[in-house]
N, C-alpha and C positions, 0 to 999 in steps of 0.2 A: 742172479744177482748175488754177490758175495755176502756173507753173513755180516751183520752190523754189530755183533756182540762178541767179536773174536777175542777181546781182552777182558778177562775176568779179574777185576782189579780190587785187591786189598792186599797190602804187603803181608805175605805169609810168614816171612822170615827176615825181619829188618836186620837182625844181627848178622845173619848169613850174607845178606846183600851187602852190608857194610864191610864184612871181611873180604868179599870178592872185589869190592871197589878198592880196598886197601891193596889188593894184589897188583892192581894197575899202578896205584900211587907208589907202591914199594919199589918199583923199578927205578925210581929216581930218589931213593932214600938218602944218598950222599948229598945230592943237591938240596933236598929238603932239610938235611942236617945243617948244611951251610945257611939255609934260609932261617932255620931256628936260631942259629948263632947270631945272625944279623938282627933278627927280631929281638933277641935278648939285649944286644948292644943298643939298638934303637930305643927300646923301652926304658932301659936303665938311664940313658941320656935324657929321655923325656921325664923320667921320675926325679931326676936331679932338679928340674925346674921349680917345682913347688917349694922345695927346701931352700933354694937360692932366693925365691920370692919372699919367703918368710924372713930370711936373714935381712933382706933389703928393707922390709917393713919394720923390723926391729930397729934398724938404724934410723929410719924416718920417725919412729915413735919414741926416740930416746928422751925427748922433752921439747917443750916449745922453744923454737929458735935454735935447736941443737942438732939439726939434721946434718948428718955426715954424708954430703953428696958424693964425695970421693968413693966411700964404701958402697953407697947405693948404686952408683954407676959401675963399680967393680962387680957387684953381684948381678946387675942387669946385663952387662956384657957377657958374663959367663952363662947366664940363663939363655940369652939369645943364641950364643954359640951352640949350646946343647940342643936347643929346639931346631935350629937350622940343620945341624948334622944329623939329628934324628929323622928329620923330614927327608933329607937326601937318601939316607939308608932305606927308608920306607919306600921311596920311589923305586930304588934298585930292587927291593924285595918284590914289589908288584910286577916289575918287568920280568923278573925271573919266573914268577908263578904264572904269568900269562903264557910264557913259552912252554912251561911244564904242562899246563892245562891243554895247550894246543897239541903237544906231543901225545898226551893221554887220549884226547878226543880222536886224534888220527889213528892211534892204535886200536881204540874201541871200534871205530868205523871199519877199519881193516878186518878186524875179527868178525864183525857182523856181516860184512859183505862176503867174506870168504865162507862164513857159515851158510849164507843164503845160497851160495853156489853148490853147497853140499846137501842141501835139503831136498827131499823128494818133491816131485811135481805136485803131489797131493797137498802139500802145505800151501802152495800158491793158489790151488783150487779152492781152499777153504778159508783163506785170509785175504782181506782187502789190501790192495797195493798201497793205498793211501795210509793205512795204519802201519804197514811195514816201513814206508818212507818216513812216517812220523817218528818211529823209533830210531831210524838212522840219523835223522836231522834234529828234530825238536828235543827228543829225550836226551840225546848225547850232548846237545848244546846246554841243556839244563845242568847236566853233570859237570861239563867243562867250566861253566860259569861258577859253579859252587867251588870247584877246586881252585880256580884262579883267585877268588876273593875270600871265601869262607875259611879256608885253611890258614891263610895269613892272619885273618881276624881272630881265629881261635888261638893261634900261637901268641899273638899280640895280647889277647885278653888274659891268657894264663899268666904271662909274665907281668902284665900290669896289675892284675888282681893280687898276686903273691907279693910283688914289690911294694905296691901301695899299702897293703895291710901291714907289711913289715915296717914301713916308715911310720905308719899310724901308731903301731905299738911302741916304736922308739920315742915318738913325740908324747903320747899319752895313752897308756894301757887302759885307763878308765874310759876315755872317749871311744877307744877301739872296741871295747866290750859293748858300749851303747850301740855302735854301728851294727854289731852282729845280731841285734834284736830283730831286724827286718829281713835278714837273709833267709831264715827258714821259711818265712811267708812267701818270698819270691820263688824259692825252690819248689815248694808245694804247688804254687800256682802254675809254674812252668810245666811241672810233671802232669798236672791235670789237663792242661791245654794240649799237651802232646798227644794224649789219647783222643782228643777231639779233632785236632788238625791233621794228624797223619793220614787217616782214611780219606779225608777231603782232598788232600793233595794227590793221593792215588787216583781218586775219581776224576780229578781235573785232567791228569795225563790220559786217562782212558777216554774221556769225552773229546779231547783234542784229537786223539787217534781216530775216533769215529767220524768226527767232522772232516778231517783230512781225507779219509777214505771216501766219504760221500762226495766231496768236492772233486776228487780225482775221477771218480766214477761218472759224475755228471758232465765234466769237461770232455771226457772221452766219448760221450754220446750226445754232444751238443747239437749236431745236425739232426739227429733223430728227435730230440726234444723239440726243436723248432719246427720240424716237419709235422709233428702231431700237436702243435700249439700247446705244449705241456709246460711252458715256461712258468706260468703262475703256480701250478701245483708243485713243480720242483722248488720254486722259491718258497712256497709254504712249508714244504718238508725241510728245506734248509733252515728256515726261520726257527722251526721247532728244535732241530739239532743244534743250531747256533745258540738258541736260548738255553738249552741244556748245558752246553759248554760254558756259556757266560755265567749261568747260575753256579756251576761247579767252580769256576774261577772265583766268583764273588764269595761263595761260601768258604773256600779255602783262605782267601785273602782277608775276609771279614774277621775271622778268628785270628789269623796270623798277624794282621796289622794291630789288633787290639792288645796283643801280648806285650809289645814294646812299651806303649804308653802306660799300661797297667803296672808293669815292673818298674817303670820310671817313677810312677806315683808312689809306689811302695818305698823306693829309694829316697824320694823326697821327704817322706815321713821320717826316715832315718836322719836326713839332713837337718830337719827341724829339731829332732832330739839332740843332735850335736850342738846346734845353736844354743839350746836351753842349758844343757849341762856344761858346754864350753864357757858360757857366761858366768855360771856359778864358780867354775874353777878359776876363771880370770879374776873374779871379785876376791877370791881367797888367795890370789897371787901364787897359785899352783902352776899356772901356765901363762905364757906371754901372749901378747896380741899377734906377734909374728908366728908363733907356734899354732895359734888357732887358725890363722890364715892358711898356713901350710897344711894343717890337718884337714880343713875344709876342701882345699884343692886335691889333696890325696883321697879324700872320701869321694869326691866327684870322679876321680880316676878309678877308684875302686868300684863304685856303683855303675859307672858308664859301661864297662865291659859286660857286667851282668845284664844290663839293659840290652846291649848289642847281642849278647849270646842268645837272649830270648828271640830276637829277630833272626839270628843265624840258624837257630833250631828249626824255624819254619822252612828256611831254604834247604837245610839238610833233609828235612822230611820230603820236600819236593824232589830233591836230588835222589833220595833213596827210592822214591816211587818211580822216578824215571829210570834209575839204574835197574830196578827189578824188572821193568818192561824189557830193557835191553838184555838182561841176563836170562829172562824167560825165553827170548828168541834164541839166545846162544845155547840154551839147554834143550831146544827142540830136537826130537829124534831125527837123526840123519838117515840117508839112504842106507839100507842094510849093506854092510861091508861085503866085498867080493869074497867068494869062498876061498879058503886056503888053497893055494896052488893054481888059482884061476889065472888064465893068460888070455891075451888078445887072440881073436880068431886068425888062423893062418890059411892061406890058399882058399880063400872064400870064393865059391863059385855062385852062390845064391840059392842053394837048396834049403828050403824052409818047410817045416811041418809043425802042425799043432796036433797033439794027441790027448784026447779026453780032458780038455781044458775047462775048468770052472773058475769063475771070477766074479767078485762083487766089490764095489767101492766101499760098501759098508758091510759089517758082519751081519749075517742073516739075510742079506738082500743080494742074492746071486742074480747077475744079469747075463752072464755067459754060461750056457749049460752044455757040458759034454761036447765041446767044439772040436771037430776034426777036419783037417784039410791038408793038402800037400801042394806046395808051389815049387815047381822044378826050375832049375837054374836057367836064366835067360828068358824066362817067360813073362808075359804081361798078365798079371792077375788083377782083375777088377772085383771090388767088394761093393755090392749094391744092397739096397734095402730101404725100408721106410725110416723116417726120422726116429731116433731112439732105439733102433734095432741093435746097436752095438758095433757099428762099423769103426768109428774112431777109437773105441775101446780096444779093438783088435790091434790097431796101430800102436796104441799105448803099451800093449803087452809085448808086441814084437820088439819095440825099442827098450823094453824094461823100464819104462817110466813107472809102471806098476808090475808087481810079480803075481803070477797066477796063484790062486788058492789051492788048486789041485790040478793034476795033469802036468804036462810039460810041453815046452816049445823047443824045437830042434833046429839048429843051423849046422848044415853039413853033418847031420846025424848026431850031433852033440847037444846036450841040454844047454840052453843059453845061460843058465845060472852057473855053468862051469867056465864061462868067459868073464873077463872083466867088463864092467858096464861101459867104460870108455872105449875099449876095443870093439865091443859089440856095436855101439852107437856109431863108431867111426866107420863101420861097414855099410852104413846107410847114408844116403843123401835124402833130405826131406824138404818138401814144399807144402806149407799149410795154407788153409783158406785165409787165416789171419796173417797177413803179410807183416814182416818185420824188416825194416831198414834202419840204419843208424846215421847220425850226422857224420858225413865224410864224403869223399868223392865217389862217383859211380864206379870207378875202377876198384876202389877199396871195398865197396859193397858187394860187387860180383866176386871178387877174389877172396872174400871173407873166409871161406872154408878151406882154401888151398894155399898153404904157405909157399911163398916164392913164385906165385903165378906170374907169368909173363903177359905183356900187353897182347901178344898174338893169341894166347890162349883165351884171354878175357874177351877179345873181339870175336873169336870163333864161337864162344858160348853165347854171346849177345846176338850174333847173327842167327844162330840156331833157335834162339828164343824169340826171334823176330822183333828185337828192340834196338838193333844196331842203328837203323835209319833214324829213329827218334833221338838216340844219343848224339848222333852226328849233327843234328839240327840245333843242339844246345850250344851256347856261346863257347864253352870250354870243352865240349865233347866229353870224353871219359874222365876229365879232371873237374867236371862240374860238381860242385858241392851240393849234396842233398841236405835239406834242413832236417831238423830233428823230427823223427817219425815220418819223413818223406812228405812234409806238408806242401812242398813246391812241385810235386808231380802227382799224377792221377793215381787212383787206386789200382787201375788195371796196369799202369806202367810199373808200379811198385811190384805187382805180382809177376810181371815179366822179368823184372830184375832178380827176384828170388828164384825164378825158374832157371834163369841163366846161371845163377850161383850154384844151384843143384847140378846143372849140366857140367859145370866146370869141376865140381868136386869129384875126386877120384875114388868112387865107391862102387862096389859090385851090386848094390841094391838101391833102389829108389822108391821113396814113398811120396805119393801125391794125394793129399787130403783136400779134395775139392779145390785143387790148385789152379784151375782155370775158370773159376766161377766169375771172375771180374773181367774176362776178355770176351770178345765177340766170338760167335760160332766159327766163322771163317778162320780167324787167327788160331782158335783153339785146335782146329783140325790140322793146320799147318804145324803147330807146335808139337802135336802128338805124332805127326809123321816124322818130324825132325827128331823127336825123342826116340822113336823106334830105331832110327839109324844110330843115334848116340848110345842107346842102351842095349845094343846087340851084346849077347852073352852076359847080360845083367838081368837080375830079377827086378820087376817093377810092380809095386802094389799101388793101385789107383782106387780112390774112393770117389764116386761120381754120382750125382743125382740125375744128370742128363744122360740117359742110357744110350742115346744115339752116339755119344762120343766114345763108347767102349765096345762098339760092335766088333772091332778087330782084336779084342782081348783074347789071349790064348785060353784063359780059364776065368770063369765068372763065378764068384761065390755069392749066393743070394742069402742074406741074413735077415731073420725076423725073430725078434724077442730073444736075441742071443744064440739062436740056433741056425745052423746051415740047413736051410730047407730045400735048396736046390743048388746044384753046381754043374758046370759044363761050359761049352762055348755058346755064342749067341744063337746060332742056328739050332742047335740041339734043344736049348731051353725054350726057344719060340715054338718048336715042334710039339713040345710037351703040353703047351697051353696051360701052364700052371701059374705059380706065384709070379715068376719073372715076366711071363707073358702079360699078366694083368697090370704089372707095374709099367711095362713098356707101352701097352695099349693106352693106359690112363694118361700118358704124356702127350698123346696125339688125338685124344678125344676133343 
């Protein structure tokens, strides 16, 4: 089972994460400059409204029965025009930012997916698929939403705060100074809350990754869960994980939601002070009623963005936590680069050898000890041994999914590290016990590894794999669409499709890792006979638990605890009555 704690979350470098996020945003700096200009125009128009409202109130308060309705409507019409035009520009701004956020999310997902294609197999062995998917989907969505809404809000808030305070100074410097009394309190509170909320948002992202990983893992084993009547215990485990995720979400939002109302309360205290001092100034005829009205409206505009910024800060923390998870993946160590001057293998015949190979998945835990063997071109080499002996590990080393710790592996007498990985792996066709098919036609699935494959070639491979008759019974034959992960065909049929795919692939070497475990014995024998015909002059490595299926192998390697304890053909190994003999006899007792 994959580890459940793959994400160690607490933002280590918020500033560095923010700078890296800006590198994505910076690709659209000219569009953002235009958005900033539109924000400026939109907010200036909105800021004209309170001034015009004050002028209208002054006309209405000129004296009893002396309301100048013509001037009132004059200011009202201009105020309406400013607000309508400001709203239209704001809509345009949001439409632009939605597109920009979509482009950035697309670019981030491309970078993440391409990164995943360059990561070593070990990364996927050690990390949950659900957590990786969570980074590609949920975390990038959080970042995208932040860019689409919060950047505009920040730009709007900056213009509004500066513009409003400027207008407040113009109307009454004394009242403007009164407003400033509450600002330091709001800033100190927001700073303190940042230290509390930031790690909570990081923990929320981590717990959602864990939950997604668990759900993906359980859905993949649904039949096994039901077969062992394990539903209740799985549900209990999910409840615990779900509770942790819900608690993390609540904890983050509890403090996050409280920031806005608290800052709003502080701002309302400032509004009360404005009312008190404004009344005193009006009594002494220092300020008019219309000016007080305009000042109050400007003060609301001034305090509103501060309140919104408090909420935006929470979303920024969440986006930073999500960004750091994405960037952590992007910073993962990739497969070691090919050696300088490395080239794809040429004239591959299939001569493979291992010389004094030592290997362990973890440092200090060697599982392959001084392994030596030779596989001649065109021969069928079987690798047998008890579970955990190191059979699949040998295949991983041959394909360079992992590199040896010591010793070397040779292909045509050359160390495989002197070849490019792509070229080396292209010299093999591979069929694994865990079958993989994708949503597409049967033709596309079989032709997957050979570009430009013809229908005749695909049919020939399908016939050799003994699946042609099944395909022809389907409504659309080779054009039948397989559902995602092959849900509409049996496991054995999926395995036959992957075998046909390997037969079609033009490679000098073939690896079969328990490739016929899901087919019946009769079909398995026919497939192996067909393979022997198709794999003439090609080297074939077969891992098999059913020893009866590899009796015709040219060479058998018997592995135990990472060592080749015996090797030879079936007859010679049976005559020795050693380890292989015991394995073979145990299957028929």
